[in-house]
N, C-alpha and C positions, 0 to 999 in steps of 0.2 A: 504494500500499500504506498502510495506517495503521499507524504504529510503536506496538508496545507494549515495554515494558522486556524482557518475557519473549522477545521475538523477536531480541534481540542475538546470543545464541549461535547461533541458527538461521541468522541471515543472515551471521555471519561462517562459519560451517562451509560454508554453502551457496556464498559467495563464493570461498571457498578451494577446494572442488571445480571450480568453474566455471573457476577460474584456471588449474589444474592441466590443465584440457581446452582451453584456448586460447580460451575463450568470454568473451573480455574484456568485452565490452559487457554481458552478464547479470551477470557478478561486479560491475561498476560499478553497476548498477541496486539490486544489494543493498545497497551501502555507501551510496550516494545514499539510500536508504530510512531510514537511522539519523539523527537530526537532528543538527546540527552540535555542539549543546553537548553530547549525550550522547559524540559522538567526541571533541571536544576537551577537555572537563572529565574526564567519568566513567571514559571508556577511552583517555585519551592515549597511554597505553603501547601501545595497538593502531595508532597513526597510521603505524608505519611499514610496517604491513601494507595500511592504506589508501593510503599513498603508491605501494607495487607496483601495486596495482589502478588507480590512477589515471595511473600511468605506461603502463600496458599497455593503457588504452583512450584514451590521448591528451588525459587532462585535465590537462594540464601544470602549469596556475597551481595546480592544486588538488595536484598531486604535491608542489610545492616547499613548499606552505604546509602538509600532511601531515608532509613530512619536517622542517621547522623545528620544529612543535609536538613532534614525537616527540625530535628532538635536543635541544632544550631540557631534556628529561627526564634526560638521558645526563651523568653526573658523570666517567667515566672510560672510554676505550676497550676496554671488556672482550671477553670471547670472544663474549657475546651480542650486542653491539652489532656487532662485526665480522661476525658471522653475518647480522643483519640489513642491514648496508650490503652486503655481499656477496649477498644476495637481491636487491637493487636492482641491481647489476651484473649478473646472470646476467638478470633481465628486460630490461634494455637489449640486452644480446648478442642477445637474441630478437628485439627490434624491428626494430634497425638502421635508422632513420629519420632523417635530417640534422635535421628539425625540433625532434627533442626535444636536440639537442645543446646549445643555450645554457642550457637548463635543468639539464641534468645538470652542466654547468661551473659555474653557480651552487650546487649543492649540493657539488660538489668543494671550492669556496672556502670554503662555510661549514664542512665538516668540517675541512679544513686549517687554517683559522682558530684551532683549538682542539688538534686531535690531529694529531701527526706521528709516529706509532710506525711502526716496519718495516713492520706488516701494512697499515695504513691507507694509509701512502704507496704502497705496491705495488697495493692493490685502486684509487687514485685513479690511478695509472699505467697500469693496464688498461684503465680508462675512456677515458682519454685515447687509448690506442692504439686501441682500438674505432673513435673517431672520426678515426683517422688523423693525430692531434695527436702526432706522435712528440717532436718537440723538447720539448713540456710534459712527456712521460711520462717521458723518459729522466733528467731531473734528480731525479725524484722516486725513481727506482730506485737513483740513486747516493747520495740522503741516505739511503734505508733501508739500503743496504749500507754506509755511512758508520757508521750506528749499530749495524749488526749485520752483519758480514762474513760470516757463516754462515748466513744466513736465503737458504735455497735458493729459495724462492718468486720472491724478487727478481731471482735469477740466471737463473732460468725464464723470467721475463718480459723478462728484459733480452736474452735468446736471441732470442726472438720478435720484439722490438722491431728487433734489427739484421738479421734476416732480413727483415724487412718493409720496410725502408729500403735493403736489398742490401748490407750492410756485412758482408760475409762472413767477412773475416778476424775481425772484432771479434765476431761472432757465435760462430765457432768457439773464440775464445777464451774468451768467457764460458762456453760450453757445456762446456769442460774444467773450470771452476769447479764448475759445477753437478753434472757426473759426479763430481768429487771428493768432493762433499757427498751425493751419492746415487749411490753408485758400481754399486748393483745394478739402477738404472733402465733398463727397457726400454720407456719411455712413447713411444708412436707420435708424439705430439702436439710432443715436444720432438726427438727424433732423426731424425725425417724431415727436418724443416728442415736439421739439422745434415748430413744426408747430401746433400741438394741443395746445400748450401754447399760442401762438398767436390767435388761433381762440377763445379761453377760454377769453381772455381779449379783444376780438372784433376787433384786428388787423388782418382782414381777406387779406387785401393786400401783409403783410409780411408773413402770413401763406400760401399764394399762391406762392409766390417767392420762399420760402423755400422748398416746395413739388416739384416745378418745377426742383430744383435744385438736387432732390432725383433721379428724373427719366432719369437724365444724366448719373447714374449708369447703364452700361450695363450688371452688373452681378446679377442683382435684379431677384429674381425668380418671376414667373407670380403672385402667390399669394400677393406678396409685392407691385408688380406693380399696381394691382388691387386695393388694399387698399390706395395706394396714390391717384390714380384717385378718389376713393369713398371719400376722405378727401378734395380733390380739389372740387368735386362737392358741398359738404357742405359749403365750404367757398363762393363759387359762390352764392349758395343759400342764404346765408345770406347777400349778396351784391346786392341780386334781379336780379342777372345774369343769368336768367332762361335758355338762348340758351347755355351758356356755362356749366351750372349746367347738363343739357341733355346730352351734348357732353361726359362729362366725367362719368355719370352715366353708359350712354351705354358701353364706354370702359371696366369700372371696370366689368360689367356684360359680356361683350365679351370676356375677357381677363380670368375669373375665374368664369363661370357659375356654379360651383358647391357650390358657396357660397349662401347660402339661403337668406342673408341680403340683397345682390345686386339686387335681385328680387323684394324683398320687397320694397326696396329703389326708385325703378325705378316705381313701382307702386304708391308710395307715392307722387314722384315727379308729376305724371299725376293726381293725387287726389287733392293735396295741392297747389303746384306750378303755375300749368297751368288750374286748375279745368275742367280737362277731365276723368271724372269717367270712361267712356266706354273705353277709352284706357287702363286706370287701369285695368278694368277687363279682356281685353284681354291678359294684361302682366300675370296676376293672373291666368287664366285659363291654360296658356302654364305652368306657374311654378306649378301650382297643379299636372299636369301630372309628374313633375320630383320629387317633394315632396310630396306626397298624405298624408303622417302622420305627417308632420312636423306642429307644433301647430303654428309657427310664420306666417306661410302660411295662416292657418285657420283664424287666427286672422287679417290678412292685407285683406284676402277676404272679412270677416264680415264687415270690415271697408268700402271696396269698394262698397259693395252690399247695404250697409246702405246709403252712399252717393248717389248712383244711385237712390234708393227708393225716397230721399228727392229731388235730382235735377228734376226727370222725373216723379215723383208721381207714382212709380211702386211698388205697396203694396207687390206684391209678392217676389221682393227682400228682403223685410224683413223676409220673410220665409227662404230664402236662407242664410241672415246673421244671425239670430238666430241659424240655423243649425251649421253653422261655428264657431261661438263663444262657443258654448256648447261644441264642439269639442277640440277646444282650451283649454278651462277650465279645460276639463278632465285631460290634459296633464301638463298644468302649473297653478298651484293653488294660486301663491302668487304673482302675478304682477298686480298692481294696473291699469295699462291701461287697460288690459284685462277684468277687472269688471266694469271700468267705460264703456268701449264700450258695455259691455253686457246690463248694466243698461240703456245705451241710447237708444239702439235696442228696448228693451222691453218697455220704455216707447212709442217709436214711434208706437209700436204693440199695444199699450193700455192695455198691460199686466202690470198692476201697481204692482201688487203683487209680481211678479217676477223682476219687475225693482227696486224695494224697496229692495228685497232679495240682489241683486247683489250691490245696493248702499251700503247696510250695510258692506257688505264683502270690499268693498273699503274703506269706514270710518274704518273698523278695521285695515286695513293695514296701512293707513295714515289720522289719525284723523285732521291733519294739512293741507291737501292737500284741497284748495279752491273747485274744482270740486267735491270731494268727499263729502264736506258738501254742495254744492250746491244740489247734486242728493238727498242727503239724506234729504234735506230740501222740494224738490219737492215732493219725494216719500212719505214722512208723510204727506203731506197735502193730495195727491189725495188718500191716503189710509184712510184717515180721521184720522190720530193719531195727534190731535191738541197740546196735551201737548208736545209731541215730537218736532211737528213742531214750536212751539213757541221756545222752548230751542234752537233748531238748527238755526233757523232764527237770534235769537239773538247773536249767535257765528258768523253767517256769515257777519250779519250787522257790527260787529267789525272789520272784516279785508276785507271787501269790501265796500266801499262808496256807489257803485252803486247796492248793493244788491237788494233794492226795485226794481228796474227798471229791473234787470235780472230775478227776480223770476216772474214779473208780465208779461213779455215777453211771458213766458213759460205756466204759470197758471194764466192767468187774474182773474179767479175767486177766488183768494186767496187776492184780494184787499180789501174786506170788513173785512177779519180777521186781515190782517196787518193793516188797518186805527184803527180798534177796539184796537188791540194791542199797537199801538203808542199813542192812545188817553189816554189809562189808565196811559201809562207811563207819558206823559207830564202833566198829571193832579193830579199825586201824589205830596203832599204838601212838601215844601222844610223844611227839619228840622233845 
Protein backbone atom coordinates (compact mmCIF):
# COMPACT_ATOMS: atom_id res chain seq x y z
CA UNK A 1 0.00 0.00 0.00
CA UNK A 2 1.38 3.44 -0.98
CA UNK A 3 0.88 5.75 1.98
CA UNK A 4 -0.71 9.17 1.56
CA UNK A 5 -1.28 11.65 4.37
CA UNK A 6 -5.03 11.40 3.89
CA UNK A 7 -4.79 7.67 4.60
CA UNK A 8 -3.65 8.12 8.22
CA UNK A 9 -7.01 8.36 10.00
CA UNK A 10 -8.45 5.67 7.76
CA UNK A 11 -5.60 3.28 8.59
CA UNK A 12 -5.81 4.00 12.32
CA UNK A 13 -9.57 3.43 12.40
CA UNK A 14 -9.19 0.24 10.39
CA UNK A 15 -6.44 -1.06 12.69
CA UNK A 16 -8.57 -0.32 15.75
CA UNK A 17 -11.55 -2.22 14.31
CA UNK A 18 -9.36 -5.21 13.41
CA UNK A 19 -7.74 -5.19 16.85
CA UNK A 20 -11.13 -5.40 18.52
CA UNK A 21 -11.94 -8.40 16.33
CA UNK A 22 -8.61 -10.07 17.36
CA UNK A 23 -7.37 -9.89 13.76
CA UNK A 24 -3.96 -8.83 14.96
CA UNK A 25 -1.88 -9.39 11.83
CA UNK A 26 -4.21 -7.33 9.65
CA UNK A 27 -4.19 -4.56 12.28
CA UNK A 28 -0.39 -4.62 12.21
CA UNK A 29 -0.33 -4.37 8.40
CA UNK A 30 -2.34 -1.14 8.68
CA UNK A 31 0.19 0.29 11.13
CA UNK A 32 3.19 -0.95 9.12
CA UNK A 33 1.86 0.92 6.05
CA UNK A 34 2.43 4.23 7.85
CA UNK A 35 6.05 5.47 7.44
CA UNK A 36 8.15 5.63 10.62
CA UNK A 37 8.79 9.35 10.36
CA UNK A 38 5.04 9.95 10.34
CA UNK A 39 4.53 7.66 13.34
CA UNK A 40 7.45 8.90 15.42
CA UNK A 41 7.33 12.63 14.58
CA UNK A 42 3.92 13.75 13.34
CA UNK A 43 1.80 11.35 15.41
CA UNK A 44 4.07 10.34 18.28
CA UNK A 45 1.16 10.61 20.73
CA UNK A 46 -0.44 7.64 18.95
CA UNK A 47 2.59 5.44 19.63
CA UNK A 48 0.78 3.95 22.64
CA UNK A 49 -1.76 2.48 20.22
CA UNK A 50 0.99 1.37 17.85
CA UNK A 51 2.64 -0.38 20.81
CA UNK A 52 -0.54 -2.33 21.61
CA UNK A 53 -0.89 -3.47 17.99
CA UNK A 54 2.78 -4.46 17.84
CA UNK A 55 2.48 -6.42 21.09
CA UNK A 56 -0.67 -8.18 19.92
CA UNK A 57 0.96 -9.38 16.69
CA UNK A 58 4.26 -10.34 18.30
CA UNK A 59 6.47 -7.50 17.01
CA UNK A 60 8.14 -7.20 20.38
CA UNK A 61 11.09 -4.93 19.60
CA UNK A 62 8.67 -2.57 17.87
CA UNK A 63 6.41 -2.76 20.91
CA UNK A 64 9.20 -1.48 23.18
CA UNK A 65 10.30 1.08 20.58
CA UNK A 66 6.79 2.52 20.23
CA UNK A 67 6.23 2.52 23.97
CA UNK A 68 9.46 4.40 24.66
CA UNK A 69 8.58 7.04 22.03
CA UNK A 70 5.14 7.49 23.58
CA UNK A 71 6.48 7.48 27.14
CA UNK A 72 8.94 10.27 26.34
CA UNK A 73 5.95 12.53 25.62
CA UNK A 74 4.47 11.95 29.10
CA UNK A 75 5.31 14.51 31.77
CA UNK A 76 3.14 13.07 34.55
CA UNK A 77 1.10 9.90 35.17
CA UNK A 78 -2.32 11.44 34.58
CA UNK A 79 -5.55 9.54 33.94
CA UNK A 80 -4.92 9.42 30.19
CA UNK A 81 -1.54 7.74 30.72
CA UNK A 82 -3.02 5.28 33.23
CA UNK A 83 -5.69 4.37 30.64
CA UNK A 84 -3.07 3.88 27.91
CA UNK A 85 -0.85 1.81 30.18
CA UNK A 86 -3.87 -0.19 31.31
CA UNK A 87 -4.80 -1.01 27.70
CA UNK A 88 -1.35 -2.55 27.28
CA UNK A 89 -2.02 -4.62 30.41
CA UNK A 90 -5.33 -5.80 28.91
CA UNK A 91 -3.63 -6.78 25.65
CA UNK A 92 -1.02 -8.77 27.52
CA UNK A 93 -3.68 -10.61 29.54
CA UNK A 94 -5.21 -11.78 26.24
CA UNK A 95 -1.91 -12.99 24.77
CA UNK A 96 -0.45 -14.94 27.73
CA UNK A 97 2.70 -16.01 25.88
CA UNK A 98 5.92 -16.31 27.89
CA UNK A 99 8.03 -15.01 25.00
CA UNK A 100 6.62 -11.53 25.58
CA UNK A 101 7.59 -11.49 29.28
CA UNK A 102 11.11 -10.01 28.94
CA UNK A 103 9.68 -7.14 26.88
CA UNK A 104 6.88 -6.49 29.39
CA UNK A 105 9.49 -6.39 32.17
CA UNK A 106 11.50 -3.82 30.16
CA UNK A 107 8.43 -1.60 29.91
CA UNK A 108 7.62 -2.01 33.62
CA UNK A 109 11.14 -0.89 34.54
CA UNK A 110 10.94 2.06 32.16
CA UNK A 111 7.69 3.24 33.74
CA UNK A 112 8.75 2.67 37.35
CA UNK A 113 11.98 4.58 36.79
CA UNK A 114 9.87 7.75 36.61
CA UNK A 115 6.42 7.11 38.02
CA UNK A 116 5.51 5.28 41.25
CA UNK A 117 1.96 6.39 42.00
CA UNK A 118 -0.43 3.87 43.62
CA UNK A 119 -2.20 3.39 40.27
CA UNK A 120 1.00 2.77 38.31
CA UNK A 121 2.46 0.50 40.99
CA UNK A 122 -0.74 -1.57 40.98
CA UNK A 123 -0.83 -1.95 37.19
CA UNK A 124 2.82 -3.06 37.23
CA UNK A 125 2.03 -5.56 39.99
CA UNK A 126 -0.85 -6.92 37.90
CA UNK A 127 1.54 -7.40 34.99
CA UNK A 128 4.00 -9.28 37.21
CA UNK A 129 1.16 -11.42 38.53
CA UNK A 130 0.08 -12.40 35.02
CA UNK A 131 3.65 -13.61 34.51
CA UNK A 132 3.44 -15.57 37.81
CA UNK A 133 6.17 -13.31 39.24
CA UNK A 134 4.41 -12.79 42.56
CA UNK A 135 7.58 -11.96 44.50
CA UNK A 136 8.10 -8.98 42.20
CA UNK A 137 4.45 -7.90 42.29
CA UNK A 138 3.76 -8.02 46.02
CA UNK A 139 6.34 -5.34 47.02
CA UNK A 140 4.79 -2.97 44.47
CA UNK A 141 1.36 -3.47 46.01
CA UNK A 142 2.83 -2.87 49.46
CA UNK A 143 4.42 0.33 48.20
CA UNK A 144 1.12 1.45 46.68
CA UNK A 145 -0.69 0.86 49.98
CA UNK A 146 2.03 2.65 51.95
CA UNK A 147 1.36 5.66 49.76
CA UNK A 148 -2.42 5.28 49.98
CA UNK A 149 -3.86 2.72 52.46
CA UNK A 150 -7.34 3.39 51.06
CA UNK A 151 -6.48 2.47 47.47
CA UNK A 152 -8.94 -0.39 47.07
CA UNK A 153 -7.57 -1.63 43.71
CA UNK A 154 -4.25 -2.47 45.37
CA UNK A 155 -6.03 -4.45 48.10
CA UNK A 156 -8.04 -6.20 45.36
CA UNK A 157 -4.89 -7.32 43.58
CA UNK A 158 -3.21 -8.29 46.81
CA UNK A 159 -6.10 -10.66 47.53
CA UNK A 160 -5.69 -12.32 44.13
CA UNK A 161 -1.91 -12.55 44.58
CA UNK A 162 -2.15 -14.31 47.93
CA UNK A 163 -4.81 -16.63 46.49
CA UNK A 164 -2.48 -17.58 43.63
CA UNK A 165 0.37 -18.41 46.01
CA UNK A 166 -2.05 -20.31 48.32
CA UNK A 167 -1.46 -18.10 51.37
CA UNK A 168 -5.11 -18.28 52.35
CA UNK A 169 -4.85 -16.57 55.73
CA UNK A 170 -3.20 -13.48 54.25
CA UNK A 171 -5.68 -13.55 51.39
CA UNK A 172 -8.60 -13.46 53.83
CA UNK A 173 -6.95 -10.66 55.82
CA UNK A 174 -6.43 -8.53 52.69
CA UNK A 175 -9.94 -9.25 51.45
CA UNK A 176 -11.39 -8.00 54.72
CA UNK A 177 -9.53 -4.72 54.17
CA UNK A 178 -10.92 -4.56 50.64
CA UNK A 179 -14.48 -5.25 51.81
CA UNK A 180 -14.13 -2.59 54.50
CA UNK A 181 -13.37 -0.09 51.71
CA UNK A 182 -16.00 -1.48 49.31
CA UNK A 183 -18.62 -3.01 51.66
CA UNK A 184 -21.29 -3.34 48.97
CA UNK A 185 -19.13 -5.48 46.68
CA UNK A 186 -20.54 -8.69 45.28
CA UNK A 187 -17.73 -9.03 42.75
CA UNK A 188 -17.39 -12.64 41.60
CA UNK A 189 -13.69 -12.25 40.80
CA UNK A 190 -12.75 -11.22 44.33
CA UNK A 191 -15.31 -13.06 46.47
CA UNK A 192 -14.97 -16.45 44.80
CA UNK A 193 -11.27 -16.81 45.71
CA UNK A 194 -12.16 -15.64 49.22
CA UNK A 195 -14.82 -18.35 49.56
CA UNK A 196 -12.40 -20.98 48.26
CA UNK A 197 -9.82 -19.87 50.81
CA UNK A 198 -12.35 -20.13 53.63
CA UNK A 199 -13.16 -23.65 52.44
CA UNK A 200 -9.45 -24.52 52.29
CA UNK A 201 -9.05 -23.64 55.98
CA UNK A 202 -12.28 -25.52 56.83
CA UNK A 203 -14.26 -22.33 57.58
CA UNK A 204 -17.24 -23.53 55.57
CA UNK A 205 -19.91 -21.37 57.19
CA UNK A 206 -17.89 -18.28 56.26
CA UNK A 207 -17.46 -19.64 52.73
CA UNK A 208 -21.23 -20.11 52.42
CA UNK A 209 -21.89 -16.53 53.59
CA UNK A 210 -19.49 -15.16 50.95
CA UNK A 211 -20.92 -17.36 48.17
CA UNK A 212 -24.47 -16.26 48.95
CA UNK A 213 -23.33 -12.65 48.72
CA UNK A 214 -22.00 -13.33 45.20
CA UNK A 215 -25.44 -14.60 44.17
CA UNK A 216 -26.91 -11.14 44.90
CA UNK A 217 -25.02 -9.97 41.79
CA UNK A 218 -27.78 -9.96 39.18
CA UNK A 219 -25.32 -9.38 36.34
CA UNK A 220 -23.66 -12.79 36.78
CA UNK A 221 -23.55 -15.00 33.71
CA UNK A 222 -25.19 -18.46 34.04
CA UNK A 223 -21.80 -20.19 33.94
CA UNK A 224 -20.64 -18.25 36.99
CA UNK A 225 -23.92 -18.67 38.86
CA UNK A 226 -23.60 -22.43 38.37
CA UNK A 227 -20.01 -22.40 39.65
CA UNK A 228 -21.13 -20.58 42.82
CA UNK A 229 -23.84 -23.20 43.44
CA UNK A 230 -21.25 -25.93 42.92
CA UNK A 231 -18.96 -24.33 45.53
CA UNK A 232 -21.91 -24.02 47.92
CA UNK A 233 -22.57 -27.73 47.47
CA UNK A 234 -18.95 -28.50 48.36
CA UNK A 235 -19.16 -26.53 51.61
CA UNK A 236 -22.49 -28.10 52.57
CA UNK A 237 -20.96 -31.51 51.89
CA UNK A 238 -18.08 -30.70 54.24
CA UNK A 239 -20.66 -29.74 56.91
CA UNK A 240 -22.55 -33.03 56.27
CA UNK A 241 -25.64 -31.02 55.28
CA UNK A 242 -26.51 -33.37 52.43
CA UNK A 243 -30.00 -31.94 51.86
CA UNK A 244 -28.56 -28.49 51.10
CA UNK A 245 -25.75 -30.08 49.10
CA UNK A 246 -28.29 -31.77 46.81
CA UNK A 247 -30.21 -28.51 46.27
CA UNK A 248 -27.09 -26.74 45.03
CA UNK A 249 -25.77 -29.70 43.01
CA UNK A 250 -29.09 -29.72 41.10
CA UNK A 251 -29.07 -25.94 40.67
CA UNK A 252 -25.56 -25.97 39.22
CA UNK A 253 -26.55 -28.68 36.76
CA UNK A 254 -29.88 -27.10 35.77
CA UNK A 255 -28.32 -23.69 35.22
CA UNK A 256 -25.35 -24.92 33.18
CA UNK A 257 -25.88 -28.50 31.92
CA UNK A 258 -23.10 -28.02 29.38
CA UNK A 259 -20.54 -28.48 32.16
CA UNK A 260 -19.51 -32.14 32.35
CA UNK A 261 -18.26 -31.85 35.94
CA UNK A 262 -21.71 -30.95 37.31
CA UNK A 263 -23.13 -34.26 36.05
CA UNK A 264 -20.21 -36.09 37.59
CA UNK A 265 -20.60 -34.24 40.91
CA UNK A 266 -24.31 -35.03 41.15
CA UNK A 267 -23.57 -38.69 40.50
CA UNK A 268 -20.79 -38.52 43.10
CA UNK A 269 -23.32 -37.09 45.58
CA UNK A 270 -25.60 -40.11 45.17
CA UNK A 271 -22.62 -42.45 45.24
CA UNK A 272 -20.84 -41.16 48.36
CA UNK A 273 -22.94 -38.59 50.27
CA UNK A 274 -26.12 -40.67 50.50
CA UNK A 275 -24.97 -44.08 49.17
CA UNK A 276 -27.59 -44.45 46.45
CA UNK A 277 -25.56 -45.88 43.57
CA UNK A 278 -28.64 -46.76 41.48
CA UNK A 279 -29.62 -43.08 41.40
CA UNK A 280 -26.05 -42.24 40.45
CA UNK A 281 -26.35 -44.73 37.60
CA UNK A 282 -29.49 -42.99 36.31
CA UNK A 283 -27.63 -39.67 36.29
CA UNK A 284 -24.71 -41.21 34.41
CA UNK A 285 -26.97 -42.84 31.84
CA UNK A 286 -28.44 -39.42 30.99
CA UNK A 287 -25.02 -37.76 31.06
CA UNK A 288 -23.57 -40.38 28.73
CA UNK A 289 -26.15 -39.54 26.05
CA UNK A 290 -24.86 -35.95 26.14
CA UNK A 291 -21.13 -36.63 26.47
CA UNK A 292 -20.51 -40.12 25.04
CA UNK A 293 -16.82 -39.49 24.38
CA UNK A 294 -15.86 -37.60 27.52
CA UNK A 295 -13.27 -39.48 29.66
CA UNK A 296 -14.57 -37.97 32.92
CA UNK A 297 -17.99 -39.43 32.16
CA UNK A 298 -16.49 -42.86 31.53
CA UNK A 299 -14.42 -42.63 34.72
CA UNK A 300 -17.45 -41.66 36.80
CA UNK A 301 -19.60 -44.34 35.19
CA UNK A 302 -16.92 -46.91 36.02
CA UNK A 303 -16.95 -45.76 39.68
CA UNK A 304 -20.75 -46.03 39.82
CA UNK A 305 -20.86 -49.48 38.23
CA UNK A 306 -18.10 -50.67 40.55
CA UNK A 307 -20.05 -49.52 43.60
CA UNK A 308 -23.27 -51.17 42.38
CA UNK A 309 -21.35 -54.41 41.88
CA UNK A 310 -20.18 -54.24 45.50
CA UNK A 311 -23.47 -53.10 47.06
CA UNK A 312 -25.78 -55.46 45.15
CA UNK A 313 -23.37 -58.27 44.26
CA UNK A 314 -23.91 -57.72 40.53
CA UNK A 315 -20.84 -59.17 38.91
CA UNK A 316 -21.88 -58.06 35.43
CA UNK A 317 -21.53 -54.45 36.54
CA UNK A 318 -17.82 -55.08 36.95
CA UNK A 319 -17.60 -55.87 33.24
CA UNK A 320 -19.30 -52.57 32.47
CA UNK A 321 -16.99 -50.76 34.92
CA UNK A 322 -13.92 -52.32 33.31
CA UNK A 323 -15.09 -51.26 29.85
CA UNK A 324 -15.67 -47.65 30.93
CA UNK A 325 -12.38 -47.26 32.79
CA UNK A 326 -10.44 -48.63 29.80
CA UNK A 327 -12.06 -45.98 27.56
CA UNK A 328 -11.25 -43.27 30.10
CA UNK A 329 -7.60 -44.38 30.31
CA UNK A 330 -7.20 -44.33 26.54
CA UNK A 331 -7.93 -40.60 26.65
CA UNK A 332 -6.33 -39.55 29.96
CA UNK A 333 -3.08 -41.35 30.73
CA UNK A 334 -1.65 -39.43 33.68
CA UNK A 335 -4.47 -39.20 36.24
CA UNK A 336 -3.77 -41.06 39.48
CA UNK A 337 -7.44 -41.51 40.38
CA UNK A 338 -8.15 -43.18 37.01
CA UNK A 339 -5.47 -45.83 37.57
CA UNK A 340 -6.45 -46.41 41.19
CA UNK A 341 -10.04 -47.06 40.15
CA UNK A 342 -8.88 -49.36 37.35
CA UNK A 343 -6.76 -51.33 39.80
CA UNK A 344 -9.69 -51.64 42.22
CA UNK A 345 -12.06 -52.83 39.49
CA UNK A 346 -9.64 -55.51 38.26
CA UNK A 347 -8.94 -56.69 41.81
CA UNK A 348 -12.68 -57.21 42.22
CA UNK A 349 -12.77 -59.10 38.91
CA UNK A 350 -9.92 -61.27 40.24
CA UNK A 351 -7.83 -60.28 37.23
CA UNK A 352 -4.80 -59.75 39.44
CA UNK A 353 -2.25 -59.32 36.66
CA UNK A 354 -4.19 -56.37 35.22
CA UNK A 355 -4.87 -55.01 38.70
CA UNK A 356 -1.14 -54.98 39.45
CA UNK A 357 -0.41 -53.36 36.10
CA UNK A 358 -2.73 -50.44 36.91
CA UNK A 359 -1.38 -50.28 40.46
CA UNK A 360 2.13 -49.91 39.03
CA UNK A 361 0.92 -46.98 36.90
CA UNK A 362 -0.54 -45.36 40.03
CA UNK A 363 2.71 -45.86 41.93
CA UNK A 364 4.77 -44.36 39.09
CA UNK A 365 2.54 -41.28 39.02
CA UNK A 366 2.84 -40.74 42.78
CA UNK A 367 5.00 -43.15 44.83
CA UNK A 368 4.00 -41.25 48.00
CA UNK A 369 0.26 -41.80 47.61
CA UNK A 370 -0.93 -44.18 50.34
CA UNK A 371 -3.58 -45.80 48.13
CA UNK A 372 -1.06 -46.37 45.34
CA UNK A 373 1.28 -48.08 47.84
CA UNK A 374 -1.58 -50.16 49.31
CA UNK A 375 -2.67 -51.36 45.85
CA UNK A 376 0.93 -52.26 45.07
CA UNK A 377 1.18 -54.20 48.34
CA UNK A 378 -1.99 -56.17 47.56
CA UNK A 379 -1.08 -56.62 43.89
CA UNK A 380 2.43 -57.93 44.52
CA UNK A 381 1.14 -60.38 47.13
CA UNK A 382 -1.67 -61.89 45.04
CA UNK A 383 0.68 -62.12 42.04
CA UNK A 384 3.29 -63.94 44.15
CA UNK A 385 5.98 -61.27 43.95
CA UNK A 386 7.08 -61.73 47.56
CA UNK A 387 10.35 -59.80 47.54
CA UNK A 388 8.58 -56.75 46.15
CA UNK A 389 5.65 -57.32 48.52
CA UNK A 390 7.93 -57.25 51.59
CA UNK A 391 9.66 -54.07 50.43
CA UNK A 392 6.40 -52.26 49.73
CA UNK A 393 4.75 -53.52 52.92
CA UNK A 394 7.67 -52.08 54.87
CA UNK A 395 7.11 -48.70 53.17
CA UNK A 396 3.37 -48.82 53.80
CA UNK A 397 3.85 -49.78 57.44
CA UNK A 398 5.97 -46.67 58.01
CA UNK A 399 3.28 -44.29 56.76
CA UNK A 400 0.21 -46.11 58.10
CA UNK A 401 0.09 -47.51 61.66
CA UNK A 402 -2.95 -49.58 60.63
CA UNK A 403 -1.15 -51.14 57.66
CA UNK A 404 -1.42 -54.72 58.94
CA UNK A 405 -5.19 -54.51 59.56
CA UNK A 406 -5.91 -52.85 56.19
CA UNK A 407 -3.89 -55.38 54.22
CA UNK A 408 -5.40 -58.37 56.03
CA UNK A 409 -8.97 -57.13 55.52
CA UNK A 410 -8.37 -57.33 51.76
CA UNK A 411 -6.02 -60.33 51.68
CA UNK A 412 -6.33 -62.34 54.94
CA UNK A 413 -4.15 -65.06 53.42
CA UNK A 414 -1.17 -62.67 53.71
CA UNK A 415 -1.22 -63.04 57.51
CA UNK A 416 1.33 -65.86 57.72
CA UNK A 417 3.76 -63.97 55.43
CA UNK A 418 3.45 -60.76 57.47
CA UNK A 419 3.80 -62.69 60.76
CA UNK A 420 6.91 -64.42 59.51
CA UNK A 421 8.30 -61.13 58.23
CA UNK A 422 7.62 -59.39 61.56
CA UNK A 423 9.14 -62.29 63.55
CA UNK A 424 12.38 -61.87 61.63
CA UNK A 425 12.43 -58.16 62.39
CA UNK A 426 11.87 -58.62 66.14
CA UNK A 427 14.35 -61.51 66.42
CA UNK A 428 17.26 -59.52 64.99
CA UNK A 429 19.98 -59.10 67.64
CA UNK A 430 20.44 -55.59 68.97
CA UNK A 431 23.93 -54.27 68.12
